[in-house]
DSSP file (Angstrom, degrees, kcal/mol; ACC not computed):
  #  RESIDUE AA STRUCTURE BP1 BP2  ACC     N-H-->O    O-->H-N    N-H-->O    O-->H-N    TCO  KAPPA ALPHA  PHI   PSI    X-CA   Y-CA   Z-CA
    1    1 A M    >         0   0    0      0, 0.0     3,-1.1     0, 0.0     4,-0.5   0.000 360.0 360.0 360.0 -41.0  -42.9   13.8  -93.1
    2    2 A Q  G >   +     0   0    0      1,-0.3     3,-1.0     2,-0.2     0, 0.0   0.835 360.0  57.7 -65.4 -33.0  -43.0   15.5  -96.5
    3    3 A R  G 3  S+     0   0    0      1,-0.2    -1,-0.3     3,-0.0     0, 0.0   0.697 103.5  55.5 -72.4 -15.9  -45.2   12.9  -98.1
    4    4 A L  G <  S+     0   0    0     -3,-1.1     2,-0.2     2,-0.0    -1,-0.2   0.543  81.4 111.1 -91.0  -8.0  -47.9   13.5  -95.4
    5    5 A L    <   +     0   0    0     -3,-1.0     2,-0.3    -4,-0.5     5,-0.1  -0.493  37.9 144.0 -70.8 130.6  -48.1   17.3  -96.1
    6    6 A A    >   -     0   0    0      3,-0.3     3,-1.4    -2,-0.2     5,-0.1  -0.971  59.6-111.4-160.0 159.1  -51.4   18.4  -97.7
    7    7 A S  T 3  S+     0   0    0     -2,-0.3    29,-0.1     1,-0.3    -2,-0.0   0.714 118.2  46.6 -69.7 -19.6  -53.7   21.4  -97.5
    8    8 A D  T 3  S+     0   0    0      2,-0.0     2,-0.4    -3,-0.0    -1,-0.3   0.115  99.3  89.5-107.3  21.5  -56.4   19.3  -95.7
    9    9 A T    <   -     0   0    0     -3,-1.4     2,-0.7     2,-0.0    -3,-0.3  -0.951  60.9-150.2-124.0 137.4  -54.1   17.6  -93.2
   10   10 A L        -     0   0    0     -2,-0.4     2,-0.6    -5,-0.1    -3,-0.1  -0.933  22.7-163.2-100.8 115.3  -53.0   18.6  -89.7
   11   11 A L        -     0   0    0     -2,-0.7     2,-0.5    -5,-0.1    -2,-0.0  -0.890   8.5-171.8-107.2 121.4  -49.5   17.2  -89.2
   12   12 A I        -     0   0    0     -2,-0.6     2,-0.5     2,-0.0    -2,-0.0  -0.960   5.6-168.2-113.2 123.6  -48.1   16.9  -85.7
   13   13 A V        -     0   0    0     -2,-0.5     2,-0.5     2,-0.0    -2,-0.0  -0.949   3.7-171.3-116.1 127.7  -44.5   15.9  -85.5
   14   14 A D        +     0   0    0     -2,-0.5     2,-0.4     3,-0.0     3,-0.1  -0.975  13.7 165.5-118.9 128.1  -42.9   14.9  -82.1
   15   15 A S    >   -     0   0    0     -2,-0.5     3,-0.7     1,-0.1    -2,-0.0  -0.992  37.2-151.7-146.2 134.1  -39.2   14.5  -82.0
   16   16 A L  T 3  S+     0   0    0     -2,-0.4     2,-0.3     1,-0.3    -1,-0.1   0.810 104.9  50.5 -70.2 -29.3  -36.7   14.2  -79.1
   17   17 A N  T 3  S+     0   0    0     -3,-0.1     2,-2.3     2,-0.1    -1,-0.3  -0.346  72.9 160.7-102.0  50.4  -34.0   15.6  -81.4
   18   18 A Y    <   +     0   0    0     -3,-0.7     2,-0.1    -2,-0.3    -3,-0.0  -0.466  19.7 171.3 -77.2  79.0  -36.1   18.6  -82.5
   19   19 A I    >>  -     0   0    0     -2,-2.3     4,-2.0     1,-0.1     3,-0.5  -0.437  47.6-105.5 -92.9 164.4  -33.2   20.7  -83.7
   20   20 A K  H 3> S+     0   0    0      1,-0.2     4,-2.4     2,-0.2     5,-0.2   0.860 117.9  55.3 -57.1 -40.3  -33.2   23.9  -85.6
   21   21 A G  H 3> S+     0   0    0      1,-0.2     4,-2.1     2,-0.2    -1,-0.2   0.870 107.3  49.9 -62.6 -37.8  -32.2   22.3  -88.9
   22   22 A F  H <> S+     0   0    0     -3,-0.5     4,-2.2     2,-0.2    -1,-0.2   0.909 110.7  49.5 -67.0 -43.1  -35.1   19.8  -88.7
   23   23 A R  H  X S+     0   0    0     -4,-2.0     4,-2.4     1,-0.2    -2,-0.2   0.907 111.7  49.4 -61.4 -41.8  -37.6   22.7  -88.0
   24   24 A Y  H  X S+     0   0    0     -4,-2.4     4,-2.7     2,-0.2    -2,-0.2   0.886 108.5  52.7 -66.7 -38.6  -36.2   24.6  -91.0
   25   25 A Q  H  X S+     0   0    0     -4,-2.1     4,-2.1     2,-0.2    -1,-0.2   0.918 111.4  46.4 -62.3 -43.6  -36.5   21.6  -93.3
   26   26 A M  H  X S+     0   0    0     -4,-2.2     4,-2.3     2,-0.2    -2,-0.2   0.908 112.0  51.8 -65.0 -41.0  -40.2   21.2  -92.3
   27   27 A Y  H  X S+     0   0    0     -4,-2.4     4,-2.5     1,-0.2    -2,-0.2   0.929 110.7  47.4 -60.2 -46.9  -40.7   24.9  -92.8
   28   28 A C  H  X S+     0   0    0     -4,-2.7     4,-2.1     1,-0.2    -1,-0.2   0.888 110.9  51.3 -63.7 -40.0  -39.2   24.8  -96.3
   29   29 A A  H  X S+     0   0    0     -4,-2.1     4,-1.0     2,-0.2    -1,-0.2   0.904 112.2  46.7 -64.5 -40.6  -41.2   21.7  -97.3
   30   30 A A  H  <>S+     0   0    0     -4,-2.3     5,-2.6     1,-0.2     3,-0.4   0.903 111.7  50.6 -67.9 -41.1  -44.4   23.4  -96.2
   31   31 A R  H ><5S+     0   0    0     -4,-2.5     3,-1.5     1,-0.2    -2,-0.2   0.869 104.1  59.1 -63.8 -36.4  -43.6   26.6  -98.0
   32   32 A E  H 3<5S+     0   0    0     -4,-2.1    -1,-0.2     1,-0.3    -2,-0.2   0.844 111.0  41.4 -60.3 -34.1  -42.8   24.7 -101.1
   33   33 A M  T 3<5S-     0   0    0     -4,-1.0    -1,-0.3    -3,-0.4    -2,-0.2   0.305 116.9-115.7 -96.7   8.0  -46.4   23.4 -101.0
   34   34 A K  T < 5 +     0   0    0     -3,-1.5     2,-0.3     1,-0.2    -3,-0.2   0.898  65.3 147.8  58.7  45.3  -47.8   26.9 -100.0
   35   35 A L      < -     0   0    0     -5,-2.6     2,-0.2    -6,-0.1    -1,-0.2  -0.762  49.3-113.6-108.1 155.0  -49.0   25.6  -96.6
   36   36 A R        -     0   0    0     -2,-0.3     2,-0.3   -29,-0.1    -1,-0.0  -0.578  32.7-159.4 -83.3 150.8  -49.2   27.5  -93.3
   37   37 A T        -     0   0    0     -2,-0.2     2,-0.3     2,-0.0   -10,-0.0  -0.925  14.9-175.1-131.1 156.4  -47.0   26.4  -90.5
   38   38 A C        -     0   0    0     -2,-0.3     2,-0.5     2,-0.0    -2,-0.0  -0.944  10.8-156.2-149.3 128.2  -46.9   26.7  -86.7
   39   39 A T        -     0   0    0     -2,-0.3     2,-0.5     2,-0.0    -2,-0.0  -0.930  10.3-173.0-109.3 126.8  -44.2   25.5  -84.4
   40   40 A V        -     0   0    0     -2,-0.5     2,-0.5     2,-0.0    -2,-0.0  -0.977   4.6-164.1-120.6 128.1  -45.0   24.8  -80.7
   41   41 A R        -     0   0    0     -2,-0.5     2,-0.4     2,-0.0    -2,-0.0  -0.956   4.2-162.0-115.5 122.7  -42.4   24.0  -78.2
   42   42 A L        -     0   0    0     -2,-0.5     2,-0.5     2,-0.0    -2,-0.0  -0.845   3.6-162.7-102.9 138.6  -43.4   22.5  -74.9
   43   43 A Q        -     0   0    0     -2,-0.4     2,-0.5     0, 0.0    -2,-0.0  -0.980   4.0-158.4-126.0 126.1  -41.0   22.5  -71.9
   44   44 A I        -     0   0    0     -2,-0.5     2,-0.0     2,-0.0    -2,-0.0  -0.881  24.0-123.4-102.0 129.4  -41.3   20.3  -68.9
   45   45 A F     >  -     0   0    0     -2,-0.5     4,-2.4     1,-0.1     5,-0.2  -0.342  24.5-112.2 -68.7 153.7  -39.6   21.5  -65.8
   46   46 A R  H  > S+     0   0    0      1,-0.2     4,-2.8     2,-0.2     5,-0.2   0.862 115.1  52.7 -57.8 -41.0  -37.1   19.2  -64.2
   47   47 A L  H  > S+     0   0    0      2,-0.2     4,-2.1     1,-0.2    -1,-0.2   0.923 110.7  47.0 -64.1 -43.3  -39.2   18.5  -61.1
   48   48 A A  H  > S+     0   0    0      2,-0.2     4,-2.2     1,-0.2    -1,-0.2   0.904 113.3  49.4 -63.9 -40.8  -42.2   17.5  -63.2
   49   49 A L  H  X S+     0   0    0     -4,-2.4     4,-2.4     2,-0.2    -2,-0.2   0.910 109.6  51.2 -64.8 -42.1  -40.0   15.3  -65.3
   50   50 A A  H  X S+     0   0    0     -4,-2.8     4,-2.3     1,-0.2    -1,-0.2   0.893 110.1  50.3 -61.9 -39.2  -38.4   13.7  -62.3
   51   51 A L  H  X S+     0   0    0     -4,-2.1     4,-2.7     2,-0.2     5,-0.2   0.912 109.9  49.9 -64.6 -43.0  -41.9   12.9  -60.9
   52   52 A I  H  X S+     0   0    0     -4,-2.2     4,-2.2     1,-0.2    -2,-0.2   0.913 112.5  47.2 -61.8 -43.5  -43.0   11.4  -64.2
   53   53 A V  H  X S+     0   0    0     -4,-2.4     4,-2.1     2,-0.2    -2,-0.2   0.900 112.6  50.0 -65.4 -41.2  -39.9    9.2  -64.3
   54   54 A F  H  X S+     0   0    0     -4,-2.3     4,-2.3     2,-0.2    -2,-0.2   0.934 112.0  46.3 -63.2 -47.6  -40.4    8.1  -60.7
   55   55 A V  H  X S+     0   0    0     -4,-2.7     4,-2.5     1,-0.2    -1,-0.2   0.892 111.8  51.9 -64.4 -39.6  -44.1    7.2  -61.2
   56   56 A A  H  X S+     0   0    0     -4,-2.2     4,-2.5    -5,-0.2    -1,-0.2   0.891 109.4  50.1 -63.5 -39.0  -43.2    5.3  -64.4
   57   57 A A  H  X S+     0   0    0     -4,-2.1     4,-2.4     2,-0.2    -2,-0.2   0.909 111.6  47.8 -65.9 -42.3  -40.6    3.3  -62.5
   58   58 A L  H  X S+     0   0    0     -4,-2.3     4,-2.6     2,-0.2     5,-0.2   0.918 112.7  49.1 -62.4 -43.2  -43.0    2.5  -59.7
   59   59 A Y  H  X S+     0   0    0     -4,-2.5     4,-2.9     1,-0.2     6,-0.5   0.912 111.5  49.0 -62.6 -43.9  -45.6    1.4  -62.3
   60   60 A R  H  X S+     0   0    0     -4,-2.5     4,-2.1     1,-0.2    -1,-0.2   0.910 113.8  46.3 -63.0 -42.5  -43.1   -0.7  -64.1
   61   61 A R  H  < S+     0   0    0     -4,-2.4    -2,-0.2     2,-0.2    -1,-0.2   0.893 117.1  43.7 -67.3 -39.3  -42.0   -2.4  -60.8
   62   62 A E  H  < S+     0   0    0     -4,-2.6    -2,-0.2    -5,-0.2    -1,-0.2   0.913 131.0  20.8 -73.8 -43.2  -45.6   -3.0  -59.6
   63   63 A F  H  < S-     0   0    0     -4,-2.9    -3,-0.2     2,-0.3    -2,-0.2   0.523  97.7-123.9-109.1  -8.3  -47.1   -4.2  -62.9
   64   64 A G  S  < S+     0   0    0     -4,-2.1     2,-0.3    -5,-0.4    -4,-0.2   0.621  79.2  57.5  78.6  12.7  -44.0   -5.4  -64.8
   65   65 A F              0   0    0     -6,-0.5    -2,-0.3     1,-0.1    -1,-0.2  -0.918 360.0 360.0-155.8-178.9  -44.5   -3.2  -67.9
   66   66 A M              0   0    0     -2,-0.3    -6,-0.1    -3,-0.1    -1,-0.1   0.215 360.0 360.0 124.4 360.0  -45.0    0.3  -69.3
């Protein structure tokens, strides 16, 4: 991630294990290069997640992939 940081780059990082220490490490790396940062956290409600998993399972069963 650090090698991709630049003043003319928009870096989007997606991680399932997006823990506080990882966010702080990214923040420190950006500050070191005098870059601006923004952290966005998206939260999916359980019902929506269950629906996504259900539809993916149906799709996999019907078409054999995904």
